[in-house]
Every structure is written in C-alpha cells, then in structure tokens.
N, CA, C and O atoms as a Tinker XYZ file with bonds, in Angstrom:
   524  protein
     1  N    174.097000 -115.836000   49.895000    73     2
     2  CA   173.654000 -114.624000   50.525000    64     1     3
     3  C    174.877000 -113.748000   50.789000    63     2     4     5
     4  O    175.878000 -114.221000   51.326000    81     3
     5  N    174.796000 -112.505000   50.419000    73     3     6
     6  CA   175.857000 -111.532000   50.654000    64     5     7
     7  C    175.359000 -110.592000   51.738000    63     6     8     9
     8  O    174.302000 -109.979000   51.588000    81     7
     9  N    176.093000 -110.474000   52.811000    73     7    10
    10  CA   175.683000 -109.638000   53.940000    64     9    11
    11  C    176.500000 -108.364000   53.914000    63    10    12    13
    12  O    177.724000 -108.400000   54.036000    81    11
    13  N    175.823000 -107.235000   53.754000    73    11    14
    14  CA   176.542000 -105.965000   53.672000    64    13    15
    15  C    176.130000 -104.991000   54.767000    63    14    16    17
    16  O    176.761000 -103.945000   54.921000    81    15
    17  N    175.083000 -105.307000   55.534000    73    15    18
    18  CA   174.653000 -104.433000   56.612000    64    17    19
    19  C    175.728000 -104.409000   57.703000    63    18    20    21
    20  O    176.094000 -105.453000   58.244000    81    19
    21  N    176.221000 -103.229000   58.016000    73    19    22
    22  CA   177.350000 -103.089000   58.927000    64    21    23
    23  C    177.066000 -103.693000   60.302000    63    22    24    25
    24  O    177.921000 -104.383000   60.859000    81    23
    25  N    175.891000 -103.446000   60.849000    73    23    26
    26  CA   175.550000 -103.993000   62.165000    64    25    27
    27  C    175.462000 -105.512000   62.131000    63    26    28    29
    28  O    175.889000 -106.180000   63.072000    81    27
    29  N    174.915000 -106.058000   61.062000    73    27    30
    30  CA   174.811000 -107.508000   60.916000    64    29    31
    31  C    176.203000 -108.136000   60.798000    63    30    32    33
    32  O    176.465000 -109.180000   61.393000    81    31
    33  N    177.087000 -107.504000   60.034000    73    31    34
    34  CA   178.451000 -108.017000   59.893000    64    33    35
    35  C    179.152000 -108.004000   61.247000    63    34    36    37
    36  O    179.813000 -108.979000   61.603000    81    35
    37  N    179.021000 -106.926000   62.002000    73    35    38
    38  CA   179.647000 -106.853000   63.325000    64    37    39
    39  C    179.083000 -107.919000   64.262000    63    38    40    41
    40  O    179.828000 -108.504000   65.048000    81    39
    41  N    177.790000 -108.177000   64.191000    73    39    42
    42  CA   177.167000 -109.213000   65.017000    64    41    43
    43  C    177.729000 -110.587000   64.661000    63    42    44    45
    44  O    178.052000 -111.382000   65.544000    81    43
    45  N    177.843000 -110.856000   63.371000    73    43    46
    46  CA   178.370000 -112.145000   62.926000    64    45    47
    47  C    179.821000 -112.307000   63.367000    63    46    48    49
    48  O    180.208000 -113.363000   63.868000    81    47
    49  N    180.618000 -111.264000   63.180000    73    47    50
    50  CA   182.013000 -111.331000   63.606000    64    49    51
    51  C    182.110000 -111.609000   65.105000    63    50    52    53
    52  O    182.933000 -112.418000   65.536000    81    51
    53  N    181.278000 -110.948000   65.893000    73    51    54
    54  CA   181.262000 -111.176000   67.336000    64    53    55
    55  C    180.877000 -112.615000   67.643000    63    54    56    57
    56  O    181.513000 -113.270000   68.468000    81    55
    57  N    179.831000 -113.107000   66.976000    73    55    58
    58  CA   179.403000 -114.503000   67.176000    64    57    59
    59  C    180.522000 -115.487000   66.851000    63    58    60    61
    60  O    180.638000 -116.532000   67.490000    81    59
    61  N    181.336000 -115.157000   65.869000    73    59    62
    62  CA   182.424000 -116.039000   65.442000    64    61    63
    63  C    183.710000 -115.828000   66.243000    63    62    64    65
    64  O    184.681000 -116.566000   66.069000    81    63
    65  N    183.715000 -114.822000   67.118000    73    63    66
    66  CA   184.905000 -114.547000   67.909000    64    65    67
    67  C    186.018000 -113.892000   67.110000    63    66    68    69
    68  O    187.196000 -114.057000   67.429000    81    67
    69  N    185.652000 -113.152000   66.073000    73    67    70
    70  CA   186.639000 -112.455000   65.245000    64    69    71
    71  C    186.538000 -110.958000   65.531000    63    70    72    73
    72  O    185.558000 -110.322000   65.143000    81    71
    73  N    187.540000 -110.388000   66.205000    73    71    74
    74  CA   187.471000 -108.953000   66.472000    64    73    75
    75  C    187.617000 -108.150000   65.177000    63    74    76    77
    76  O    188.478000 -108.446000   64.349000    81    75
    77  N    186.783000 -107.150000   65.014000    73    75    78
    78  CA   186.860000 -106.294000   63.826000    64    77    79
    79  C    188.246000 -105.656000   63.737000    63    78    80    81
    80  O    188.749000 -105.408000   62.642000    81    79
    81  N    188.864000 -105.391000   64.897000    73    79    82
    82  CA   190.187000 -104.778000   64.908000    64    81    83
    83  C    191.220000 -105.699000   64.245000    63    82    84    85
    84  O    192.171000 -105.217000   63.630000    81    83
    85  N    191.040000 -107.010000   64.367000    73    83    86
    86  CA   191.964000 -107.952000   63.715000    64    85    87
    87  C    191.873000 -107.814000   62.203000    63    86    88    89
    88  O    192.891000 -107.830000   61.511000    81    87
    89  N    190.659000 -107.680000   61.693000    73    87    90
    90  CA   190.480000 -107.499000   60.256000    64    89    91
    91  C    191.009000 -106.149000   59.799000    63    90    92    93
    92  O    191.616000 -106.041000   58.733000    81    91
    93  N    190.778000 -105.120000   60.606000    73    91    94
    94  CA   191.280000 -103.789000   60.257000    64    93    95
    95  C    192.803000 -103.781000   60.210000    63    94    96    97
    96  O    193.393000 -103.193000   59.304000    81    95
    97  N    193.444000 -104.429000   61.180000    73    95    98
    98  CA   194.911000 -104.489000   61.182000    64    97    99
    99  C    195.418000 -105.268000   59.971000    63    98   100   101
   100  O    196.420000 -104.892000   59.362000    81    99
   101  N    194.728000 -106.349000   59.625000    73    99   102
   102  CA   195.140000 -107.139000   58.466000    64   101   103
   103  C    195.020000 -106.316000   57.180000    63   102   104   105
   104  O    195.921000 -106.342000   56.341000    81   103
   105  N    193.925000 -105.597000   57.027000    73   103   106
   106  CA   193.756000 -104.766000   55.831000    64   105   107
   107  C    194.785000 -103.640000   55.781000    63   106   108   109
   108  O    195.304000 -103.312000   54.714000    81   107
   109  N    195.077000 -103.049000   56.945000    73   107   110
   110  CA   196.091000 -101.987000   56.995000    64   109   111
   111  C    197.471000 -102.543000   56.612000    63   110   112   113
   112  O    198.242000 -101.871000   55.928000    81   111
   113  N    197.776000 -103.763000   57.053000    73   111   114
   114  CA   199.057000 -104.381000   56.695000    64   113   115
   115  C    199.128000 -104.624000   55.190000    63   114   116   117
   116  O    200.178000 -104.432000   54.577000    81   115
   117  N    198.017000 -105.044000   54.597000    73   115   118
   118  CA   197.983000 -105.248000   53.150000    64   117   119
   119  C    198.205000 -103.958000   52.388000    63   118   120   121
   120  O    198.931000 -103.930000   51.394000    81   119
   121  N    197.582000 -102.900000   52.852000    73   119   122
   122  CA   197.767000 -101.602000   52.195000    64   121   123
   123  C    199.222000 -101.152000   52.326000    63   122   124   125
   124  O    199.803000 -100.637000   51.370000    81   123
   125  N    199.811000 -101.345000   53.508000    73   123   126
   126  CA   201.215000 -100.959000   53.712000    64   125   127
   127  C    202.133000 -101.764000   52.792000    63   126   128   129
   128  O    203.085000 -101.217000   52.234000    81   127
   129  N    201.855000 -103.049000   52.633000    73   127   130
   130  CA   202.653000 -103.877000   51.727000    64   129   131
   131  C    202.549000 -103.411000   50.292000    63   130   132   133
   132  O    203.547000 -103.364000   49.572000    81   131
   133  N    201.341000 -103.065000   49.876000    73   131   134
   134  CA   201.128000 -102.536000   48.521000    64   133   135
   135  C    201.859000 -101.214000   48.351000    63   134   136   137
   136  O    202.461000 -100.957000   47.309000    81   135
   137  N    201.804000 -100.376000   49.381000    73   135   138
   138  CA   202.421000  -99.048000   49.294000    64   137   139
   139  C    203.944000  -99.103000   49.199000    63   138   140   141
   140  O    204.568000  -98.141000   48.751000    81   139
   141  N    204.555000 -100.224000   49.618000    73   139   142
   142  CA   206.011000 -100.369000   49.516000    64   141   143
   143  C    206.468000 -100.616000   48.079000    63   142   144   145
   144  O    207.651000 -100.476000   47.770000    81   143
   145  N    205.546000 -100.977000   47.213000    73   143   146
   146  CA   205.901000 -101.287000   45.831000    64   145   147
   147  C    206.147000 -100.004000   45.044000    63   146   148   149
   148  O    205.636000  -98.934000   45.375000    81   147
   149  N    206.951000 -100.151000   43.986000    73   147   150
   150  CA   207.227000  -99.015000   43.113000    64   149   151
   151  C    206.874000  -99.389000   41.678000    63   150   152   153
   152  O    206.490000 -100.524000   41.395000    81   151
   153  N    207.009000  -98.432000   40.792000    73   151   154
   154  CA   206.769000  -98.687000   39.373000    64   153   155
   155  C    207.780000  -99.672000   38.791000    63   154   156   157
   156  O    207.568000 -100.217000   37.708000    81   155
   157  N    208.871000  -99.896000   39.506000    73   155   158
   158  CA   209.885000 -100.832000   39.028000    64   157   159
   159  C    209.574000 -102.283000   39.375000    63   158   160   161
   160  O    210.262000 -103.189000   38.904000    81   159
   161  N    208.548000 -102.517000   40.191000    73   159   162
   162  CA   208.109000 -103.883000   40.468000    64   161   163
   163  C    207.309000 -104.404000   39.282000    63   162   164   165
   164  O    206.750000 -103.632000   38.503000    81   163
   165  N    207.266000 -105.718000   39.162000    73   163   166
   166  CA   206.405000 -106.319000   38.139000    64   165   167
   167  C    204.958000 -105.899000   38.425000    63   166   168   169
   168  O    204.592000 -105.706000   39.585000    81   167
   169  N    204.133000 -105.756000   37.382000    73   167   170
   170  CA   202.786000 -105.230000   37.580000    64   169   171
   171  C    201.919000 -106.008000   38.571000    63   170   172   173
   172  O    201.033000 -105.423000   39.195000    81   171
   173  N    202.150000 -107.299000   38.729000    73   171   174
   174  CA   201.317000 -108.098000   39.624000    64   173   175
   175  C    201.771000 -108.041000   41.092000    63   174   176   177
   176  O    201.031000 -108.464000   41.979000    81   175
   177  N    202.957000 -107.530000   41.350000    73   175   178
   178  CA   203.531000 -107.571000   42.692000    64   177   179
   179  C    202.721000 -106.782000   43.729000    63   178   180   181
   180  O    202.549000 -107.290000   44.837000    81   179
   181  N    202.214000 -105.578000   43.448000    73   179   182
   182  CA   201.444000 -104.886000   44.490000    64   181   183
   183  C    200.266000 -105.709000   45.023000    63   182   184   185
   184  O    200.016000 -105.722000   46.228000    81   183
   185  N    199.553000 -106.386000   44.144000    73   183   186
   186  CA   198.445000 -107.222000   44.592000    64   185   187
   187  C    198.919000 -108.417000   45.396000    63   186   188   189
   188  O    198.286000 -108.809000   46.377000    81   187
   189  N    200.038000 -108.993000   44.976000    73   187   190
   190  CA   200.600000 -110.136000   45.694000    64   189   191
   191  C    201.063000 -109.716000   47.084000    63   190   192   193
   192  O    200.811000 -110.420000   48.062000    81   191
   193  N    201.729000 -108.586000   47.174000    73   191   194
   194  CA   202.187000 -108.094000   48.474000    64   193   195
   195  C    201.008000 -107.771000   49.384000    63   194   196   197
   196  O    201.039000 -108.087000   50.573000    81   195
   197  N    199.974000 -107.147000   48.839000    73   195   198
   198  CA   198.785000 -106.856000   49.640000    64   197   199
   199  C    198.197000 -108.156000   50.186000    63   198   200   201
   200  O    197.907000 -108.252000   51.379000    81   199
   201  N    198.020000 -109.148000   49.327000    73   199   202
   202  CA   197.464000 -110.445000   49.730000    64   201   203
   203  C    198.340000 -111.084000   50.804000    63   202   204   205
   204  O    197.837000 -111.574000   51.815000    81   203
   205  N    199.644000 -111.077000   50.579000    73   203   206
   206  CA   200.595000 -111.703000   51.503000    64   205   207
   207  C    200.492000 -111.119000   52.901000    63   206   208   209
   208  O    200.417000 -111.855000   53.885000    81   207
   209  N    200.488000 -109.782000   52.989000    73   207   210
   210  CA   200.469000 -109.144000   54.298000    64   209   211
   211  C    199.106000 -109.254000   54.976000    63   210   212   213
   212  O    199.043000 -109.358000   56.201000    81   211
   213  N    198.027000 -109.235000   54.217000    73   211   214
   214  CA   196.711000 -109.445000   54.819000    64   213   215
   215  C    196.649000 -110.851000   55.410000    63   214   216   217
   216  O    196.234000 -111.025000   56.556000    81   215
   217  N    197.057000 -111.848000   54.637000    73   215   218
   218  CA   197.022000 -113.235000   55.106000    64   217   219
   219  C    197.890000 -113.414000   56.349000    63   218   220   221
   220  O    197.436000 -113.974000   57.347000    81   219
   221  N    199.127000 -112.945000   56.295000    73   219   222
   222  CA   200.031000 -113.130000   57.427000    64   221   223
   223  C    199.497000 -112.450000   58.682000    63   222   224   225
   224  O    199.510000 -113.040000   59.762000    81   223
   225  N    199.030000 -111.220000   58.545000    73   223   226
   226  CA   198.541000 -110.495000   59.713000    64   225   227
   227  C    197.266000 -111.131000   60.253000    63   226   228   229
   228  O    197.083000 -111.207000   61.468000    81   227
   229  N    196.389000 -111.586000   59.376000    73   227   230
   230  CA   195.177000 -112.261000   59.842000    64   229   231
   231  C    195.544000 -113.521000   60.624000    63   230   232   233
   232  O    194.952000 -113.797000   61.667000    81   231
   233  N    196.503000 -114.274000   60.132000    73   231   234
   234  CA   196.979000 -115.454000   60.865000    64   233   235
   235  C    197.618000 -115.051000   62.190000    63   234   236   237
   236  O    197.369000 -115.681000   63.218000    81   235
   237  N    198.442000 -114.004000   62.170000    73   235   238
   238  CA   199.062000 -113.523000   63.418000    64   237   239
   239  C    197.997000 -113.149000   64.445000    63   238   240   241
   240  O    198.180000 -113.373000   65.642000    81   239
   241  N    196.902000 -112.587000   63.986000    73   239   242
   242  CA   195.821000 -112.161000   64.872000    64   241   243
   243  C    194.970000 -113.330000   65.371000    63   242   244   245
   244  O    194.579000 -113.356000   66.538000    81   243
   245  N    194.681000 -114.292000   64.499000    73   243   246
   246  CA   193.704000 -115.328000   64.845000    64   245   247
   247  C    194.303000 -116.617000   65.402000    63   246   248   249
   248  O    193.635000 -117.315000   66.165000    81   247
   249  N    195.534000 -116.951000   65.046000    73   247   250
   250  CA   196.121000 -118.190000   65.573000    64   249   251
   251  C    196.179000 -118.202000   67.101000    63   250   252   253
   252  O    195.893000 -119.241000   67.695000    81   251
   253  N    196.535000 -117.098000   67.768000    73   251   254
   254  CA   196.514000 -117.110000   69.235000    64   253   255
   255  C    195.101000 -117.304000   69.814000    63   254   256   257
   256  O    194.955000 -117.612000   70.997000    81   255
   257  N    194.076000 -117.126000   68.993000    73   255   258
   258  CA   192.686000 -117.303000   69.429000    64   257   259
   259  C    192.165000 -118.705000   69.132000    63   258   260   261
   260  O    190.968000 -118.966000   69.250000    81   259
   261  N    193.064000 -119.602000   68.746000    73   259   262
   262  CA   192.659000 -120.983000   68.518000    64   261   263
   263  C    192.441000 -121.361000   67.063000    63   262   264   265
   264  O    192.138000 -122.517000   66.766000    81   263
   265  N    192.589000 -120.406000   66.147000    73   263   266
   266  CA   192.462000 -120.711000   64.733000    64   265   267
   267  C    193.724000 -121.434000   64.266000    63   266   268   269
   268  O    194.747000 -121.392000   64.949000    81   267
   269  N    193.664000 -122.082000   63.137000    73   267   270
   270  CA   194.794000 -122.810000   62.562000    64   269   271
   271  C    195.070000 -122.272000   61.163000    63   270   272   273
   272  O    194.170000 -121.787000   60.477000    81   271
   273  N    196.333000 -122.368000   60.755000    73   271   274
   274  CA   196.634000 -122.063000   59.360000    64   273   275
   275  C    196.624000 -123.367000   58.589000    63   274   276   277
   276  O    196.961000 -124.428000   59.115000    81   275
   277  N    196.233000 -123.265000   57.343000    73   275   278
   278  CA   196.156000 -124.441000   56.487000    64   277   279
   279  C    196.460000 -123.991000   55.068000    63   278   280   281
   280  O    196.028000 -122.921000   54.640000    81   279
   281  N    197.208000 -124.815000   54.340000    73   279   282
   282  CA   197.581000 -124.479000   52.969000    64   281   283
   283  C    197.380000 -125.686000   52.052000    63   282   284   285
   284  O    198.319000 -126.094000   51.367000    81   283
   285  N    196.177000 -126.265000   52.024000    73   283   286
   286  CA   195.982000 -127.447000   51.176000    64   285   287
   287  C    196.123000 -127.082000   49.698000    63   286   288   289
   288  O    195.465000 -126.166000   49.204000    81   287
   289  N    196.983000 -127.808000   49.013000    73   287   290
   290  CA   197.189000 -127.524000   47.593000    64   289   291
   291  C    197.652000 -126.113000   47.333000    63   290   292   293
   292  O    197.370000 -125.552000   46.275000    81   291
   293  N    198.375000 -125.516000   48.302000    73   291   294
   294  CA   198.872000 -124.150000   48.193000    64   293   295
   295  C    197.746000 -123.114000   48.190000    63   294   296   297
   296  O    197.918000 -121.999000   47.698000    81   295
   297  N    196.594000 -123.494000   48.743000    73   295   298
   298  CA   195.430000 -122.610000   48.876000    64   297   299
   299  C    195.370000 -122.180000   50.334000    63   298   300   301
   300  O    194.912000 -122.940000   51.187000    81   299
   301  N    195.828000 -120.968000   50.626000    73   299   302
   302  CA   196.045000 -120.530000   52.004000    64   301   303
   303  C    194.739000 -120.153000   52.698000    63   302   304   305
   304  O    193.955000 -119.347000   52.198000    81   303
   305  N    194.533000 -120.764000   53.867000    73   303   306
   306  CA   193.325000 -120.557000   54.658000    64   305   307
   307  C    193.690000 -120.226000   56.095000    63   306   308   309
   308  O    194.801000 -120.497000   56.550000    81   307
   309  N    192.737000 -119.637000   56.796000    73   307   310
   310  CA   192.756000 -119.550000   58.247000    64   309   311
   311  C    191.497000 -120.298000   58.673000    63   310   312   313
   312  O    190.394000 -119.957000   58.244000    81   311
   313  N    191.659000 -121.315000   59.514000    73   311   314
   314  CA   190.592000 -122.268000   59.777000    64   313   315
   315  C    190.227000 -122.314000   61.257000    63   314   316   317
   316  O    191.099000 -122.342000   62.126000    81   315
   317  N    188.926000 -122.322000   61.526000    73   315   318
   318  CA   188.431000 -122.558000   62.879000    64   317   319
   319  C    187.707000 -123.890000   62.877000    63   318   320   321
   320  O    186.642000 -124.038000   62.276000    81   319
   321  N    188.302000 -124.858000   63.560000    73   319   322
   322  CA   187.658000 -126.170000   63.633000    64   321   323
   323  C    186.393000 -126.103000   64.474000    63   322   324   325
   324  O    185.416000 -126.787000   64.168000    81   323
   325  N    186.389000 -125.284000   65.538000    73   323   326
   326  CA   185.198000 -125.192000   66.390000    64   325   327
   327  C    184.041000 -124.516000   65.663000    63   326   328   329
   328  O    182.886000 -124.902000   65.844000    81   327
   329  N    184.342000 -123.506000   64.837000    73   327   330
   330  CA   183.301000 -122.801000   64.086000    64   329   331
   331  C    182.990000 -123.491000   62.758000    63   330   332   333
   332  O    182.012000 -123.155000   62.089000    81   331
   333  N    183.840000 -124.469000   62.379000    73   331   334
   334  CA   183.716000 -125.117000   61.068000    64   333   335
   335  C    183.688000 -124.061000   59.963000    63   334   336   337
   336  O    182.785000 -124.011000   59.127000    81   335
   337  N    184.737000 -123.210000   60.004000    73   335   338
   338  CA   184.800000 -122.050000   59.126000    64   337   339
   339  C    186.214000 -121.867000   58.603000    63   338   340   341
   340  O    187.182000 -122.026000   59.347000    81   339
   341  N    186.334000 -121.538000   57.339000    73   339   342
   342  CA   187.599000 -121.162000   56.719000    64   341   343
   343  C    187.504000 -119.714000   56.271000    63   342   344   345
   344  O    186.462000 -119.273000   55.785000    81   343
   345  N    188.586000 -118.982000   56.437000    73   343   346
   346  CA   188.680000 -117.630000   55.891000    64   345   347
   347  C    189.714000 -117.668000   54.776000    63   346   348   349
   348  O    190.822000 -118.174000   54.955000    81   347
   349  N    189.341000 -117.131000   53.636000    73   347   350
   350  CA   190.218000 -117.026000   52.477000    64   349   351
   351  C    190.465000 -115.548000   52.237000    63   350   352   353
   352  O    189.527000 -114.751000   52.262000    81   351
   353  N    191.705000 -115.173000   52.007000    73   351   354
   354  CA   192.046000 -113.795000   51.666000    64   353   355
   355  C    192.126000 -113.705000   50.147000    63   354   356   357
   356  O    192.829000 -114.485000   49.505000    81   355
   357  N    191.404000 -112.751000   49.585000    73   355   358
   358  CA   191.440000 -112.531000   48.137000    64   357   359
   359  C    191.612000 -111.041000   47.883000    63   358   360   361
   360  O    191.024000 -110.213000   48.579000    81   359
   361  N    192.415000 -110.704000   46.891000    73   359   362
   362  CA   192.591000 -109.306000   46.515000    64   361   363
   363  C    192.176000 -109.137000   45.068000    63   362   364   365
   364  O    192.122000 -110.101000   44.305000    81   363
   365  N    191.892000 -107.930000   44.710000    73   363   366
   366  CA   191.514000 -107.614000   43.343000    64   365   367
   367  C    191.470000 -106.116000   43.172000    63   366   368   369
   368  O    191.762000 -105.362000   44.100000    81   367
   369  N    191.109000 -105.697000   41.995000    73   367   370
   370  CA   190.997000 -104.276000   41.722000    64   369   371
   371  C    189.825000 -104.058000   40.785000    63   370   372   373
   372  O    189.035000 -104.971000   40.545000    81   371
   373  N    189.713000 -102.857000   40.257000    73   371   374
   374  CA   188.569000 -102.531000   39.407000    64   373   375
   375  C    188.550000 -103.340000   38.122000    63   374   376   377
   376  O    187.543000 -103.356000   37.414000    81   375
   377  N    189.663000 -104.018000   37.809000    73   375   378
   378  CA   189.722000 -104.830000   36.603000    64   377   379
   379  C    189.352000 -106.283000   36.865000    63   378   380   381
   380  O    189.385000 -107.110000   35.954000    81   379
   381  N    189.002000 -106.591000   38.100000    73   379   382
   382  CA   188.653000 -107.967000   38.469000    64   381   383
   383  C    187.211000 -108.247000   38.052000    63   382   384   385
   384  O    186.287000 -107.863000   38.768000    81   383
   385  N    186.997000 -108.901000   36.920000    73   383   386
   386  CA   185.639000 -109.041000   36.402000    64   385   387
   387  C    184.727000 -109.878000   37.281000    63   386   388   389
   388  O    183.535000 -109.583000   37.371000    81   387
   389  N    185.248000 -110.917000   37.935000    73   387   390
   390  CA   184.374000 -111.762000   38.749000    64   389   391
   391  C    183.771000 -110.957000   39.888000    63   390   392   393
   392  O    182.571000 -111.038000   40.148000    81   391
   393  N    184.609000 -110.177000   40.569000    73   391   394
   394  CA   184.131000 -109.360000   41.675000    64   393   395
   395  C    183.095000 -108.352000   41.229000    63   394   396   397
   396  O    182.134000 -108.084000   41.949000    81   395
   397  N    183.282000 -107.795000   40.054000    73   395   398
   398  CA   182.316000 -106.815000   39.548000    64   397   399
   399  C    180.961000 -107.469000   39.278000    63   398   400   401
   400  O    179.919000 -106.863000   39.528000    81   399
   401  N    180.970000 -108.691000   38.775000    73   399   402
   402  CA   179.707000 -109.371000   38.509000    64   401   403
   403  C    179.032000 -109.835000   39.789000    63   402   404   405
   404  O    177.804000 -109.878000   39.864000    81   403
   405  N    179.830000 -110.184000   40.803000    73   403   406
   406  CA   179.301000 -110.759000   42.020000    64   405   407
   407  C    178.650000 -109.727000   42.927000    63   406   408   409
   408  O    177.673000 -110.034000   43.609000    81   407
   409  N    179.176000 -108.509000   42.945000    73   407   410
   410  CA   178.793000 -107.530000   43.948000    64   409   411
   411  C    177.971000 -106.410000   43.325000    63   410   412   413
   412  O    178.338000 -105.850000   42.292000    81   411
   413  N    176.858000 -106.097000   43.970000    73   411   414
   414  CA   175.994000 -105.027000   43.471000    64   413   415
   415  C    176.615000 -103.663000   43.759000    63   414   416   417
   416  O    177.526000 -103.551000   44.579000    81   415
   417  N    176.124000 -102.637000   43.088000    73   415   418
   418  CA   176.635000 -101.271000   43.299000    64   417   419
   419  C    176.421000 -100.817000   44.742000    63   418   420   421
   420  O    177.308000 -100.181000   45.313000    81   419
   421  N    175.263000 -101.127000   45.355000    73   419   422
   422  CA   175.005000 -100.714000   46.733000    64   421   423
   423  C    176.011000 -101.342000   47.688000    63   422   424   425
   424  O    176.495000 -100.674000   48.602000    81   423
   425  N    176.329000 -102.606000   47.490000    73   423   426
   426  CA   177.312000 -103.273000   48.335000    64   425   427
   427  C    178.688000 -102.668000   48.100000    63   426   428   429
   428  O    179.450000 -102.482000   49.048000    81   427
   429  N    179.016000 -102.360000   46.850000    73   427   430
   430  CA   180.304000 -101.726000   46.577000    64   429   431
   431  C    180.423000 -100.408000   47.321000    63   430   432   433
   432  O    181.464000 -100.119000   47.912000    81   431
   433  N    179.357000  -99.601000   47.298000    73   431   434
   434  CA   179.406000  -98.314000   47.998000    64   433   435
   435  C    179.570000  -98.521000   49.504000    63   434   436   437
   436  O    180.344000  -97.800000   50.134000    81   435
   437  N    178.866000  -99.482000   50.093000    73   435   438
   438  CA   178.997000  -99.702000   51.532000    64   437   439
   439  C    180.383000 -100.223000   51.883000    63   438   440   441
   440  O    180.913000  -99.890000   52.943000    81   439
   441  N    180.979000 -101.030000   51.016000    73   439   442
   442  CA   182.331000 -101.530000   51.273000    64   441   443
   443  C    183.352000 -100.416000   51.140000    63   442   444   445
   444  O    184.348000 -100.408000   51.864000    81   443
   445  N    183.130000  -99.478000   50.232000    73   443   446
   446  CA   184.079000  -98.390000   50.039000    64   445   447
   447  C    184.209000  -97.563000   51.315000    63   446   448   449
   448  O    185.284000  -97.036000   51.602000    81   447
   449  N    183.120000  -97.445000   52.086000    73   447   450
   450  CA   183.208000  -96.728000   53.353000    64   449   451
   451  C    184.108000  -97.464000   54.337000    63   450   452   453
   452  O    184.746000  -96.837000   55.183000    81   451
   453  N    184.163000  -98.796000   54.233000    73   451   454
   454  CA   184.867000  -99.607000   55.222000    64   453   455
   455  C    186.332000  -99.833000   54.906000    63   454   456   457
   456  O    187.062000 -100.348000   55.753000    81   455
   457  N    186.781000  -99.472000   53.738000    73   455   458
   458  CA   188.179000  -99.745000   53.406000    64   457   459
   459  C    188.895000  -98.464000   53.042000    63   458   460   461
   460  O    188.302000  -97.520000   52.521000    81   459
   461  N    190.163000  -98.454000   53.323000    73   459   462
   462  CA   190.933000  -97.237000   53.124000    64   461   463
   463  C    191.450000  -97.101000   51.701000    63   462   464   465
   464  O    191.791000  -95.998000   51.275000    81   463
   465  N    191.514000  -98.193000   50.964000    73   463   466
   466  CA   192.016000  -98.149000   49.600000    64   465   467
   467  C    191.206000  -99.145000   48.775000    63   466   468   469
   468  O    191.290000 -100.353000   48.996000    81   467
   469  N    190.428000  -98.642000   47.832000    73   467   470
   470  CA   189.510000  -99.520000   47.116000    64   469   471
   471  C    190.206000 -100.574000   46.291000    63   470   472   473
   472  O    189.552000 -101.506000   45.824000    81   471
   473  N    191.506000 -100.467000   46.089000    73   471   474
   474  CA   192.187000 -101.483000   45.299000    64   473   475
   475  C    192.830000 -102.566000   46.158000    63   474   476   477
   476  O    193.417000 -103.505000   45.622000    81   475
   477  N    192.730000 -102.452000   47.470000    73   475   478
   478  CA   193.328000 -103.482000   48.323000    64   477   479
   479  C    192.306000 -104.588000   48.504000    63   478   480   481
   480  O    191.962000 -105.253000   47.527000    81   479
   481  N    191.815000 -104.811000   49.684000    73   479   482
   482  CA   190.893000 -105.896000   49.963000    64   481   483
   483  C    189.712000 -105.335000   50.724000    63   482   484   485
   484  O    189.789000 -104.243000   51.286000    81   483
   485  N    188.655000 -106.056000   50.743000    73   483   486
   486  CA   187.552000 -105.676000   51.590000    64   485   487
   487  C    186.959000 -106.929000   52.195000    63   486   488   489
   488  O    187.200000 -108.043000   51.733000    81   487
   489  N    186.183000 -106.722000   53.232000    73   487   490
   490  CA   185.612000 -107.837000   53.956000    64   489   491
   491  C    184.156000 -107.954000   53.571000    63   490   492   493
   492  O    183.384000 -107.008000   53.728000    81   491
   493  N    183.786000 -109.100000   53.072000    73   491   494
   494  CA   182.383000 -109.374000   52.726000    64   493   495
   495  C    182.053000 -110.765000   53.208000    63   494   496   497
   496  O    182.895000 -111.663000   53.171000    81   495
   497  N    180.842000 -110.941000   53.656000    73   495   498
   498  CA   180.377000 -112.277000   53.998000    64   497   499
   499  C    179.533000 -112.761000   52.842000    63   498   500   501
   500  O    178.565000 -112.111000   52.449000    81   499
   501  N    179.895000 -113.880000   52.310000    73   499   502
   502  CA   179.141000 -114.509000   51.241000    64   501   503
   503  C    178.949000 -115.954000   51.675000    63   502   504   505
   504  O    179.729000 -116.831000   51.302000    81   503
   505  N    177.918000 -116.197000   52.456000    73   503   506
   506  CA   177.735000 -117.487000   53.094000    64   505   507
   507  C    176.286000 -117.911000   52.948000    63   506   508   509
   508  O    175.380000 -117.180000   53.349000    81   507
   509  N    176.067000 -119.046000   52.397000    73   507   510
   510  CA   174.696000 -119.514000   52.196000    64   509   511
   511  C    174.160000 -120.249000   53.418000    63   510   512   513
   512  O    172.965000 -120.541000   53.473000    81   511
   513  N    175.004000 -120.557000   54.396000    73   511   514
   514  CA   174.564000 -121.355000   55.525000    64   513   515
   515  C    174.476000 -120.594000   56.834000    63   514   516   517
   516  O    173.909000 -121.109000   57.798000    81   515
   517  N    175.016000 -119.387000   56.899000    73   515   518
   518  CA   175.058000 -118.685000   58.182000    64   517   519
   519  C    173.712000 -118.058000   58.481000    63   518   520   521
   520  O    173.131000 -117.407000   57.613000    81   519
   521  N    173.208000 -118.236000   59.679000    73   519   522
   522  CA   172.007000 -117.578000   60.213000    64   521   523
   523  C    171.677000 -118.170000   61.521000    63   522   524
   524  O    170.701000 -117.766000   62.153000    81   523
C-alpha cells in the first residue's frame, strides 16, 4: 500500500513520533549537499551527497528521540525498536526506472508539491502492514 494523502501521512508520522520538521530538515540538508557539487564532480556524486546528508541529518534528528542507527551489510538504516520500524533513505532521479514503475502519476504530482527539488528525495510510505 502506498499512502500519498497528506493528512494520512501526517497522522502516521505523528503516531510514529516522527516530526515532519525532522524530515523537512533532512531533505533540505540533502538538497544543500547536492547543490555543493559542480560539473567537475563525477556524475554519481550529487546523488551520493544528497543521500549522505539526508541520512546523516535524519539520524541527527531521530537518535535523540530514541531511534538507533544500524548499518547491517553496509545498508544504512534508522531503526526504532519500540515501533519495530526501519527507515531507509533512497535517492533517485527521473532516470530511476524502478521508481517510475512503482509510483503512479497522481502520487508523483502530490510528492512534487512536498519537495523542493524533484531530483533529490521524497517521503513516501510504502507499507503493507501499517493501519
């Protein structure tokens, strides 16, 4: 199930104890990291920098709230043992074929309103067990 209704997403975030401002700050940090890159960087670096800063800022925001960082097999997570929930940061762009197949046009349009740069990251809930 993909949840794109803004009010429903805010309700879920509140239920999970995740302030929307923490996600907004993390996304802003990712955009700032991407914006530091130049044409002289390797082509993959802007996406890597965006991912890096989103992950770090999300951890900076959530670890003081009782979340844990975890990197099993170099797969970086932010984990809530009480919520039995992992957050994974993923970045992509318009060339990311998996994301294009996964997300409908209506969801893409609603996400575009929520993010400042469509090539950075966006927040989507894709959870088959939450309700």
